[in-house]
C-alpha positions as CSV (number, residue, x, y, z in Angstrom):
1,M,135.3,140.8,117.3
2,S,136.2,137.6,115.5
3,R,135.1,137.0,112.0
4,R,132.9,134.1,113.0
5,R,131.1,136.1,115.7
6,F,130.6,139.0,113.3
7,I,128.9,136.7,110.8
8,A,126.6,135.2,113.5
9,L,125.8,138.7,114.8
10,S,125.1,139.8,111.2
11,V,122.6,137.1,110.6
12,V,120.7,137.6,113.9
13,L,120.6,141.4,113.6
14,D,119.7,141.4,110.0
15,A,116.7,139.1,110.7
16,L,115.6,141.5,113.5
17,V,116.1,144.7,111.5
18,V,114.3,143.4,108.4
19,N,111.2,142.4,110.4
20,G,111.4,145.4,112.7
21,A,111.6,147.8,109.7
22,I,108.5,146.2,108.2
23,V,106.5,146.6,111.4
24,L,107.7,150.2,111.8
25,A,106.8,151.0,108.2
26,Y,103.2,149.8,108.9
27,L,103.1,152.1,112.0
28,I,104.3,155.0,110.0
29,R,102.0,154.3,107.1
30,F,98.8,154.0,109.2
31,G,99.5,156.7,111.8
32,G,100.6,154.5,114.7
33,E,98.0,151.8,114.2
34,I,98.3,148.6,112.2
35,P,95.0,147.4,110.6
36,S,94.7,143.7,110.9
37,F,93.6,143.3,107.3
38,N,96.8,145.0,106.0
39,F,99.1,143.3,108.4
40,A,97.6,139.7,108.0
41,A,99.8,138.9,105.0
42,Y,103.0,139.8,106.8
43,A,101.9,137.9,110.0
44,V,101.6,134.7,107.9
45,L,104.6,135.1,105.7
46,W,107.3,136.6,108.0
47,P,109.3,133.4,108.3
48,F,109.6,133.1,104.5
49,I,110.3,136.8,104.2
50,T,113.2,136.5,106.8
51,V,114.7,133.6,104.8
52,I,114.4,135.6,101.5
53,Y,116.3,138.6,103.0
54,L,119.0,136.5,104.6
55,V,119.6,134.6,101.3
56,A,119.7,137.9,99.5
57,G,122.3,139.2,102.0
58,Y,124.4,136.1,101.4
59,V,124.3,136.6,97.7
60,F,125.4,140.2,97.9
61,G,128.2,139.4,100.3
62,L,126.8,140.9,103.6
63,Y,128.2,137.8,105.5
64,E,131.7,138.1,103.9
65,P,133.2,141.0,105.8
66,E,136.4,141.0,103.7
67,R,134.4,142.1,100.7
68,A,133.4,145.4,102.4
69,K,136.5,147.4,101.7
70,S,134.8,150.8,102.1
71,P,131.5,152.3,103.5
72,W,130.3,152.5,99.9
73,E,130.7,148.8,99.4
74,V,128.6,148.2,102.6
75,V,125.9,150.6,101.3
76,R,125.9,149.0,97.8
77,G,125.6,145.5,99.2
78,V,122.8,146.3,101.6
79,A,120.8,148.3,99.0
80,M,121.0,145.4,96.5
81,A,120.1,142.8,99.2
82,A,117.1,145.0,100.5
83,A,115.9,145.6,96.9
84,T,116.0,142.0,96.1
85,G,114.3,141.0,99.3
86,T,111.5,143.6,98.7
87,V,110.8,142.4,95.1
88,A,110.9,138.8,96.2
89,T,108.5,139.5,99.1
90,A,106.1,141.2,96.8
91,A,106.2,138.2,94.4
92,L,105.7,135.8,97.3
93,A,102.7,137.7,98.5
94,F,101.2,137.9,95.1
95,F,101.5,134.1,94.4
96,S,100.5,133.0,97.9
97,S,97.0,132.3,99.1
98,T,97.1,135.6,101.0
99,R,95.8,138.4,98.9
100,A,98.5,140.7,97.5
101,A,96.4,143.8,98.1
102,S,96.7,143.3,101.9
103,F,100.4,144.3,101.6
104,S,100.5,148.0,101.6
105,R,102.7,149.2,98.7
106,L,103.6,152.4,100.5
107,A,104.5,150.4,103.6
108,M,106.8,148.2,101.6
109,V,108.6,151.3,100.1
110,I,109.0,152.8,103.6
111,A,110.3,149.4,104.9
112,F,112.9,149.3,102.1
113,A,114.2,152.7,103.0
114,L,114.3,151.8,106.7
115,Q,116.1,148.6,106.0
116,V,118.8,150.2,104.0
117,V,119.4,152.9,106.7
118,L,119.3,150.5,109.7
119,L,121.3,147.7,108.1
120,V,124.0,150.1,106.9
121,A,124.0,152.0,110.2
122,W,124.6,149.0,112.5
123,R,127.3,147.6,110.3
124,L,129.3,150.7,110.1
125,L,128.9,151.3,113.8
126,A,130.0,147.8,114.7
127,L,133.0,148.0,112.4
128,K,134.1,151.3,113.9
129,L,133.6,150.3,117.6
130,T,134.7,146.7,117.3
131,P,137.0,146.1,114.4
132,I,136.9,142.5,113.1
133,R,139.8,140.4,114.0
134,W,140.5,137.6,111.5
135,P,142.3,134.5,112.9
136,E,146.0,134.8,112.0
137,Q,147.2,132.5,109.3
138,R,150.9,132.1,109.4
139,V,151.6,130.9,105.8
140,L,154.7,129.1,104.5
141,I,155.0,128.9,100.7
142,V,156.9,125.9,99.2
143,G,158.6,127.1,96.0
144,T,160.3,130.2,94.8
145,G,159.1,130.4,91.2
146,P,156.9,133.1,89.6
147,V,153.7,131.5,90.9
148,A,155.1,131.4,94.5
149,H,156.0,135.1,94.4
150,E,152.6,136.0,92.8
151,L,150.8,134.0,95.6
152,A,153.0,135.7,98.3
153,E,152.2,139.2,97.0
154,E,148.5,138.5,96.9
155,L,148.5,137.1,100.4
156,Q,150.5,140.1,101.7
157,R,147.9,142.4,100.1
158,R,145.3,140.6,102.3
159,S,147.3,141.1,105.5
160,E,144.3,142.9,107.1
161,W,142.4,139.6,106.8
162,G,145.0,137.8,109.0
163,H,147.4,136.5,106.4
164,R,151.1,136.5,107.4
165,V,153.5,135.0,104.9
166,V,156.6,134.0,107.0
167,G,158.8,132.9,104.1
168,L,159.5,130.5,101.3
169,L,161.1,127.0,101.0
170,T,163.2,126.0,98.0
171,R,164.4,122.7,96.7
172,D,168.2,123.4,97.1
173,G,168.0,126.1,99.8
174,E,170.4,128.4,98.0
175,G,170.1,132.1,98.8
176,R,168.8,133.0,102.2
177,T,166.8,136.0,101.0
178,A,164.7,136.4,97.9
179,S,165.4,139.6,95.8
180,G,163.1,142.5,95.2
181,E,161.3,145.1,97.2
182,G,159.3,143.7,100.1
183,A,160.9,140.3,99.4
184,L,160.3,137.4,101.7
185,P,163.1,135.3,103.3
186,V,164.0,131.8,101.9
187,L,163.9,129.8,105.2
188,G,165.4,126.6,104.0
189,K,165.0,123.5,101.8
190,M,161.8,121.5,101.4
191,T,163.4,118.9,103.7
192,D,163.4,121.5,106.4
193,A,159.6,121.9,106.3
194,A,158.8,120.4,109.7
195,K,161.6,122.3,111.4
196,V,160.5,125.6,109.8
197,V,156.8,125.0,110.6
198,A,157.7,124.4,114.3
199,E,160.1,127.4,114.6
200,H,157.8,129.9,112.9
201,E,154.5,128.6,114.3
202,V,153.2,128.1,110.8
203,N,149.6,126.9,110.6
204,R,149.2,126.9,106.8
205,V,151.5,125.5,104.1
206,I,150.9,126.1,100.4
207,I,152.8,123.9,97.9
208,T,153.1,125.7,94.6
209,S,153.9,122.5,92.6
210,P,152.6,119.0,93.0
211,V,156.1,117.8,92.1
212,N,157.1,118.7,95.6
213,L,154.0,117.3,97.2
214,R,155.2,113.9,98.5
215,E,158.5,115.2,99.9
216,V,156.9,118.0,101.9
217,I,153.9,115.9,103.2
218,E,156.2,113.1,104.4
219,E,158.5,115.6,106.1
220,L,155.6,117.2,107.9
221,A,154.2,113.8,108.9
222,L,157.5,112.6,110.2
223,G,157.9,115.8,112.1
224,N,154.5,115.3,113.7
225,E,153.2,118.5,112.1
226,T,150.0,116.9,110.8
227,G,147.8,119.6,112.4
228,V,148.9,122.1,109.8
229,R,146.6,123.0,106.9
230,V,148.3,121.9,103.7
231,E,147.2,123.1,100.3
232,V,148.6,122.6,96.8
233,I,148.3,124.6,93.6
234,P,147.0,121.7,91.4
235,E,147.9,120.8,87.9
236,L,145.3,119.2,85.6
237,Y,146.0,115.7,87.0
238,E,145.3,116.7,90.6
239,I,142.1,118.4,89.5
240,F,140.9,115.2,87.8
241,I,141.3,113.3,91.1
242,G,140.2,116.0,93.5
243,T,138.3,119.2,94.0
244,V,139.5,122.8,94.2
245,D,138.5,124.1,97.6
246,S,139.4,127.8,97.4
247,T,141.2,130.5,95.4
248,V,143.6,133.3,96.1
249,S,143.0,135.9,93.4
250,D,142.9,133.6,90.3
251,I,145.1,130.9,91.8
252,P,143.2,127.7,92.6
253,L,144.1,125.8,95.8
254,M,143.3,122.2,96.7
255,E,143.3,121.5,100.5
256,L,144.9,118.1,101.4
257,T,144.1,118.3,105.2
258,R,140.3,118.9,105.3
259,P,138.4,117.4,108.2
260,T,137.8,113.7,107.7
261,T,134.1,113.8,108.4
262,P,131.3,116.4,108.9
263,G,130.0,117.0,112.4
264,W,126.5,115.7,111.6
265,F,127.9,112.3,110.6
266,L,129.8,112.0,113.9
267,V,126.6,112.8,115.8
268,L,124.6,110.2,113.9
269,K,127.3,107.6,114.2
270,R,127.5,108.1,118.0
271,I,123.7,107.7,118.3
272,L,123.8,104.4,116.2
273,D,126.8,103.2,118.3
274,V,124.9,103.6,121.6
275,V,121.7,102.0,120.2
276,F,123.3,99.0,118.7
277,A,125.7,98.5,121.6
278,L,122.8,98.2,124.0
279,V,120.9,95.9,121.7
280,L,123.9,93.6,121.2
281,L,124.6,93.5,124.9
282,V,121.1,92.1,125.5
283,L,121.1,89.7,122.5
284,L,124.6,88.4,123.1
285,S,124.3,88.0,126.9
286,P,124.3,84.1,126.6
287,V,127.5,84.2,124.6
288,L,129.1,86.6,127.1
289,L,128.1,84.4,130.0
290,F,129.5,81.3,128.2
291,A,132.8,83.1,127.5
292,A,133.1,84.3,131.1
293,L,132.5,80.9,132.5
294,G,134.9,79.3,130.0
295,V,137.7,81.7,131.0
296,L,137.1,81.1,134.7
297,I,137.1,77.3,134.4
298,T,140.1,77.0,132.0
299,M,142.3,79.9,133.0
300,G,141.0,81.1,136.4
301,R,140.8,84.7,137.4
302,P,140.8,87.4,136.2
303,V,138.1,86.8,133.6
304,F,138.5,90.1,131.9
305,F,141.7,91.7,130.6
306,T,142.1,95.5,130.6
307,Q,144.9,97.2,128.7
308,E,145.7,100.8,128.1
309,R,145.2,102.0,124.5
310,V,145.5,105.3,122.6
311,G,142.3,106.7,121.2
312,K,141.2,109.9,119.4
313,D,143.4,112.9,119.9
314,M,146.0,110.7,121.5
315,R,143.8,110.2,124.7
316,R,144.5,107.0,126.6
317,F,141.7,104.7,127.8
318,K,141.3,101.1,129.1
319,V,140.1,98.6,126.6
320,I,138.1,95.6,128.0
321,K,138.5,92.1,126.6
322,F,138.0,88.5,127.7
323,R,141.4,87.1,128.8
324,T,142.9,84.7,126.2
325,M,146.5,84.4,127.3
326,V,148.2,82.9,130.2
327,R,148.5,85.0,133.3
328,D,151.4,87.6,133.2
329,A,152.0,86.8,129.5
330,E,154.4,89.8,129.0
331,Q,156.1,89.7,132.4
332,S,159.4,88.5,130.9
333,T,159.2,89.9,127.4
334,G,157.6,93.4,127.8
335,P,155.1,94.6,125.3
336,V,155.0,92.2,122.3
337,L,152.5,92.1,119.5
338,A,150.4,89.0,119.2
339,E,151.4,86.7,116.4
340,E,149.9,83.8,114.5
341,N,150.2,80.6,116.6
342,D,151.3,82.6,119.6
343,P,152.3,80.2,122.4
344,R,150.9,82.5,125.1
345,I,147.4,82.0,123.9
346,T,145.5,79.2,125.7
347,P,143.3,76.6,123.8
348,F,140.1,78.2,125.0
349,G,141.5,81.7,124.4
350,R,142.3,80.6,120.8
351,L,138.6,79.6,120.4
352,L,137.5,83.0,121.7
353,R,139.9,84.8,119.3
354,R,138.9,82.7,116.3
355,Y,135.4,84.0,116.5
356,R,136.3,87.4,118.0
357,I,134.3,86.6,121.1
358,D,137.1,88.0,123.2
359,E,136.3,91.5,121.7
360,L,132.7,91.5,122.8
361,P,133.3,93.3,126.2
362,Q,134.4,96.3,124.0
363,L,130.7,97.0,123.7
364,L,131.1,98.7,127.1
365,N,133.9,100.9,125.6
366,I,131.6,101.8,122.8
367,L,128.8,102.8,125.3
368,K,131.3,104.8,127.2
369,G,132.4,106.7,124.1
370,D,136.0,105.6,124.0
371,M,135.4,103.6,120.8
372,S,133.0,103.2,117.9
373,F,131.9,100.1,116.1
374,V,134.0,101.0,113.0
375,G,137.3,102.9,113.0
376,P,141.1,102.4,113.2
377,R,141.9,99.8,115.8
378,P,143.3,101.3,119.1
379,E,147.0,100.5,119.6
380,R,149.0,100.3,122.8
381,P,151.1,103.4,123.9
382,F,154.4,101.5,123.6
383,F,153.8,100.8,120.0
384,V,152.2,104.1,119.2
385,E,155.3,106.0,120.3
386,Q,157.4,103.7,118.2
387,Y,155.2,104.0,115.1
388,V,154.8,107.8,115.3
389,D,158.6,108.1,115.1
390,E,159.1,105.5,112.3
391,I,156.0,105.7,110.1
392,A,155.1,108.8,108.1
393,G,151.6,110.0,108.8
394,Y,150.9,107.6,111.7
395,R,149.7,110.4,114.0
396,E,147.0,111.2,111.4
397,R,145.0,108.1,112.4
398,F,144.3,109.6,115.8
399,K,142.0,112.2,114.3
400,A,139.3,109.5,114.3
401,K,137.7,107.6,117.2
402,P,139.1,104.0,117.3
403,G,136.8,101.1,116.4
404,A,136.1,97.5,117.4
405,T,136.6,96.6,113.8
406,G,138.0,98.5,110.8
407,L,138.9,98.4,107.1
408,A,142.4,97.2,107.9
409,Q,141.0,94.3,109.9
410,V,138.7,93.0,107.1
411,S,141.1,93.8,104.3
412,G,144.4,92.3,105.4
413,S,145.8,89.4,107.4
414,Y,145.9,89.4,111.2
415,A,149.6,89.9,111.2
416,T,150.0,92.5,108.4
417,T,152.4,95.3,108.9
418,P,151.6,98.6,110.7
419,E,152.4,100.5,107.5
420,R,149.8,98.6,105.5
421,K,147.2,98.9,108.3
422,L,147.8,102.7,108.3
423,K,147.0,102.9,104.6
424,F,143.6,101.1,105.2
425,D,142.9,103.3,108.2
426,L,143.5,106.5,106.3
427,I,141.4,105.3,103.3
428,Y,138.5,104.7,105.8
429,M,139.0,108.0,107.6
430,Y,138.9,110.1,104.5
431,H,136.1,108.3,102.7
432,Q,133.9,107.0,105.5
433,N,130.1,107.0,105.3
434,L,127.3,104.9,106.6
435,L,127.3,102.5,103.6
436,M,131.1,101.9,104.1
437,D,130.5,101.2,107.8
438,L,127.8,98.7,107.0
439,Q,130.0,97.0,104.4
440,I,132.8,96.7,107.0
441,L,130.5,95.3,109.6
442,A,129.1,92.8,107.1
443,E,132.6,91.8,106.1
444,T,133.5,91.5,109.8
445,V,130.7,89.1,110.4
446,R,131.9,87.0,107.4
447,V,135.4,87.0,108.7
448,V,134.2,86.0,112.2
449,L,132.1,83.1,110.9
450,N,135.0,81.9,108.8
451,G,137.5,82.3,111.6
452,R,139.9,84.0,109.2
453,G,142.8,86.0,110.5
454,A,142.7,84.9,114.2
455,R,144.9,82.1,115.3
């Protein structure tokens, strides 16, 4: 059984056991019958009682399996949680509109005993029949100093929780094996980080000194190992500018690769994308008709231009735009980035680009789910392959859905470098919120009306 499933099962079974024990206690107390007068308080308050017990279980570690090192630890945690839940339930009944006297005191005592027995029993049985399997974490430690060895020893003591320390990296790479009993191998230098991560299937890298941070991060990024969880043991400066995410024993760790956005935000953003895309398609239909007729009259067919782009998780899709260039603009040159005063752009196409009208068909891409209103602009596969090899961290931008506009588009010039665009993309990805999206959209409108950045 995986750790996550065990926790979910614990919450569901605890809720059922807690309430079942109370009902059973009433049956025992009143000889197989439940007087409505005595049971009325529970019937009204059972949802609140369930929450109280689950919160108490959380407080006393019932949903952290790694804290239960022995049956006694399970008994102790359950007893404390059940006692807290019983006292809190009595207080809730006393201060509620339901009369406290309707809660049978003897029934509550019996319920407490039943809860302890049943909660302990199912846990010990589940742990015996289906041992919990923690997801394996293959850890690479960067550094060979005292803190690195202390961290490695602590993680090795937690091997039953899935931790596997594969080895260490050092600055100079000297000495292929660290000394001491149960020592770990020194797998190479810090500049070998990407190679070691790939060879040993590492999914977690812990950097023991911020001094080595940039060197390792850039090496992993250039090696396309951006899916690895990277943490650093922070000094005071890093704590001032970030937050400590976890600890190993008494060693603080700051995660550098946390998810860019919570799931609820992505759901909300998707709903808003669909709603506003539909509204804009209706409101801007005269503009869309004008642009389509203008392209048809001045440039002929095709009116629309589709081009393969790379989206979230490196998935490819077809972006839709109004055609602004001469037909077969790249037939002789191959893929080329558009430039200011690009001779391939027609006069009417330049008008469309100036006010970003050529981008309006991308509302269909937004409805389809390939794009969002705000995000990193999608790039062509030819250039993506080039930038991934040349620019550290470029693959990171594909963790987010691409956008019709973005922070890079409203903060820099049209022809700014890919490296500078990446910095703006990453700033947006790791700090995005609805207010930032609104600010970018408002700035986009201002840029469009001024005609800035499109030639």
